[in-house]
Structures are given as C-alpha cells and as structure tokens.
Steps between C-alpha positions, in 0.01 A plus 500: 500500500656471846221546754626410852285276682449514875713190580720491194808628657482269797447205256782598289733543792415140632521349155824661381701480830763225481527249792815660591360849529200403707720285718731801555191704591380225750840478665503865590430583859140564541385872492326635816256779551247616772220509257478312161219614264385299201337705224595848382136586436345813661420296815869375527650839436282649783629221724853534404518879558307502814699224658820665391365836659475308827860404506481147358754361242273398197517304180236558232486223237303559176474205250478733186708786371271770621370608842139631546297214384194625313527854609808516281346268236195651375261574790516866521249576775482447875141373460412804717195542275335208679628584848480738784808710472533563851590134570816527279776592754852409590750392239228485236407857547878600508534336158209677350627833640836430332321467180325825557841659559611358172194654314530820678172484692634431857179295575467128474471395145291191439540480125853471360741335250676172539840634423448787747379264769807275457740800535326609819532157652869489393557840660341388820699185525828692420426750784513212757788321338318196355577337180272213399630166392352424161437203297502206760196300637462319827565125441506369862421598853697352785331488849575400855155413636274793422792733441645578166875488511579585143377478142696386193466696178513387134866605474597269786545777754373435847360797699440494873264735672357562836176590347366429146221689314315349201371813312457338160181452311534121491598412854783284395727534800185437726410188322852356507509580874214242558235769583131415428352692203209493265441622153176548276159544633402383851141353516223699643464247783872516609486860640126572465573758241216631278722574207720189508535205267403453138296798373319501168430835315128579454547589138519204252702596187398377140762341303594148371706331774613172341674407171366265232581201716311636798823581686513805719683799327817643645439725796203298633583299808200279518119469517292683748304182588823345640532787764299606796476856625670547841730211468885528554717527185873492444500792251615845597366811332652541144839641428606749226762739396463873529644664195554872463351618183528815299307644197713806433719402191805668654464292818401153382699200365336206324345221702726208421382187343436207720762225511235227485183632330213259508188639355284227618520613870292796410234287326248575778563876449450456136163314549387774732587772249328316222192452721485882572549573134210273407282710714636830362637581850790738511819382670775756605854451611381619846271205521820283531778731612518821705802712505524724808653842444820571723773750482711610201302335218480168673206267525466207735360182381315244720252213478155654442269348752167527298652363190439149373863494378788728611858506615424262783599147403202308655608155613862548398598582871365175635791302640728789533509559894641161575703445196880461480704772343519329159127440483449877595723594219274313262186655631683835468584441136141375435365835638750692285381315200140559583546862549697588192290267305176673605626833409613359157147344459333831575688698263514259211242216486225529243242388760567823689288793401687747286444786748658295776809414272540857408485605870761246584729613219534846684642335802854368590717466810641817667861529392613638827398207725679152551773584277692170569197283419397637164258737661293221662472466874704232633289382789178297458221642733471210748187650680500206749683178551563332833348623816636412843276325749661679791426589869182667378320478169338826395146431362227686322344586825826668618511741207129586500341475846754379777750759391667588828813310626688546806831398334450739203836586323342706216177545298346423169178626337486352148192363343486111497602466138558178337546467136340196322684163521372313214243478208238210494285373232116494569423333166665459155393853426522674837750569782555707805792638697565375858659636808424876508456682831443866566385615842503820680828593671521582868792615710628211714795426725753245373592269786865426576401138528428495126868557437628226743498118435368270783789494747559134472565524139737801471612723796710747306312556179261774399291489188353844398480394126296175493349592829237296700168596326217315326466556132213738553681715769829489297321692228519809730876434589645418151581870419861636490403785730363249761786265457746785572299548830530132588872506399573815718353328804698175421820689471465668824376185676797295357741749622358488844496122510859475377622755768303337790567142383132407531258316269312731265180390677637643826590847386355766723188617321470832704858583417458396122179706475660806676800473244281473202265793602821708547592422150167620362333154455133509559440248758177614663166636366492883497187657655297684229666325208274313273500122524314401187617569143163643390646715224771373274783747395573487136850569365587869447538660154854499365 
C-alpha cells in the first residue's frame, strides 16, 4: 500500500539526489521574485493569487504533491456552522462562490468535496498564470540583518525574494528565519487568559489504565497528580486524519489493513468497552466515531470531541511542531498506523460489541477521493503547530471582549475550539481527557500586527499561517476560511511592500485597508450585523 506522507516526497528527493545533481542545482543562478510564498495551503493560495493580481512576480512553494491543505484532504466544510457568515469575505468568499458555481447554486457553498476544492484552487491559480513548485521544503534562510535575502530549498535551489510569506501550518520558514515563536499551551498567568493552560475534563472515565506491571497503557500520557490546571504545557491539540467514508456498496472501497497493527495500543478502549459491558450499557459506533454527511454519498470523518477514544491520536502529536522533517515523517506514520489500526480494531476485535462491528462492516473509503493515495487523505490534520510571537500577540481578550483593532485586515468569528491534547490517569481504574476548550464565538478584527514579526527580527516576512496568537486565541483563527482571510491580506501587503521597497511593518495601513475593502474583504464591523454566534448553523441536507 502506497500512502503518500506529507513530507515523503521531499525526504526522497533529498535522500536520492546524488552529490552531483545537488551541486548542479546549487550552482545555478538564484531565482528571484517579488514575493515568495511557502505553503500551498488555502492561506498560501490566497496570498499567491492576491499578490499576483497586484502585479507582483510570485513563487508558490508546496512541500507535498497537492495544493489546498486540509480543504483538499478531507475537511469538507468552511466551519461556517460555528461562525457568523458575514465575516467571511474577500478571497475566501470568492472561493466559496466558485464552489457554488460548480454545484450550480451560484451562492457561497460552505460544504463541498476535496477533489472539487482542489480543482477550483487549480483553476484560480491557472487564471493568474501561477504554477506551484511541488515537493521541496525550506532548508535554510539567508539574512542580511533583519532582511531575508534568500531561502535554500531541499533540492539545492536558492530563491531570492523582496518579500517572503510563511503560510504553512508549521511555520518552518519563520522558524528558520530566527523569528520568535511558541507552541503548545501558554499558562494562564502569561497573558491573563481564563481558558489558558492545562485543562482537566470534569468527567472521570472508568477503565483500567495500567497493565499487569502497573505501567500506563498506550494512549495515556501521565498521571493527573503530576499536572496543575492552568500551567503551560508543550502539547498542542491533537492531530488526526479526515477520511472520506461511504456506506453505499457502489461507492465504497475496502478500508486497507494497517501496515503496522498493534492491538495493544487500543487496550484502554478495550478496557472501557468491557467496563461498559459489565454494567450492561449499550455502546454504539457513534459513541466513538461520527461520520458527517456531505455531497454525492460522501461522509466526512473527524475526531469526536465527546468520545473517550476516537480518530484523534491523543499525545501522538507532542513534539511535532519543532521536529525536523525526518521526525515529522515518523510522527505522520505513527498517526497513519493509529488511524487504520483503530478502524481495524472497531470492525474486527472480539472486545468490540457485535453491533458496532456490524455497523463498521458497512463502511469503506469513498472510491472517488484521493485516487493517488489509496483513497486515504494524504495530509495529516495539523490543527496547530508553531505560533509566531510577533509585533502583537492576539489573546483571548482580543477575540471575546477587546475585539476592535485600528489595524484590522480582516475578521473572524469562530468559537474558541480546542480539541483535547492528552489523556491522563486519575487512578489505576480511572482516567480523564485534558485540553478541551469550547467558548462562545464573537466577531473580532484581526490586527495586521499579528501577521508581522518584530521589526528587528524580520523586516520582509509576513506570517499569516502560524500567526501571532496565543493558543486560546489561535483556536478562533485556525480555520481554512479564516486562514484565507489572513493570506489575502498578506498577499496584498507583500506586493505593496515589494513595490515600495519598505519593510512589511511600514506598509501604509490606510492604503492596505482600502485595497482589501475594494476586494470584498470584511475589514470593519458592519452596523446591524450580529457580533455573537448565539445560534449555530448546522450543515444542510444533501
């Protein structure tokens, strides 16, 4: 089974290239562009197209074989069901309207298919004459003082730019440029945030948590007694894949067997199932996995927040943000094995109730998605990795109460939504999940300063991907719809900085805001529009 990993192509290019070929690449004259964008995710696509429309010469670099990030790898929603739709403007609104044109509604369509999203992005790039460069990662960043002069890619090519944009989920270009960043959870004390730091669930779950030698079972990161609520912690919210499922026999293909199946890593789930059975409590597949109905017989899988065990690989993500490419590949493979192993366990293990096994037997992967990766989404859902500590750090207060900013370049309104981070033992027979946040969403203005590094650290870099937010506030920014809003602003600002030969911190805010508003970006509050997400909008019926 050949499942493409997020960094596999770049790793193979580096490993298989002969010294002569790398030397030949390195000896080529450096390429040069007005704007160099790292990350062909929705944020980067928005930045590339908007910069190109401003007349800049643009290079878009994508480390994998596919553009579109998670929008083309299993997330088939704009997350508008947890947002105020009026805040989605500019390039993001254009993209969703393009989807509406494809589906024949001529309205913004916020629920879609990965393959359709990828085609729409490709069409939009083609219209402005942009062809992404695939399969290379940033290895080095060269600077003259605070100015980035060039970057060196994993194939040895050097690329010069007047302005650089890091749109990726991980903030790799930013980190290699020497810009300050954080990852994991900030403490409550650091920014005086009510929801910050370690957070214990209120519900204690019953299941044996240790083996016969008293060792914690796989999937449990530690003991509650060793942690303190509100403290900082290096773990981000968990990661998972977002498979596209089908239960129509004409549309489904079998779920492949995991390459490295280890039944013991699901021992905690087995113990929980046996505990439920001992009390004659019914367990359904939906207690562990939800499949959300989408278009054309497709169902979207995701980590189930209320479940004790689901697609989210609790603890498996720890160490990913600051890891090198080789270590990240190992983490990727571990998540792949976990995911396919869990699906195998649920459909075949004798400890799983018969009704759940029978339910799972009716599901497979959808045959029309991810054709080049055995119908499995190629990208791991990295919900959060590094976060820049830039000119201004957006905090919980900025997304809930102090929501107006003079240097606004766009808006968000998503709930503060953090998935769990880890699982902790309370006792040898009890455990709880840790890290969940769910708070009301409010419309707030995204400050331009959250995209700019401190001037003394990088004068020609914008970071709309791993933007300058605390963990709590980042939970409202980490949506592809909002990342496109940040990318749109970064693309226009980068083109302006390149044309005027000024640091990104010195771009004219009134001019930038005027340009963005003329392009449909929602920069200011609109009188009469609601500012609080009091009513959630569920997905439509398909």
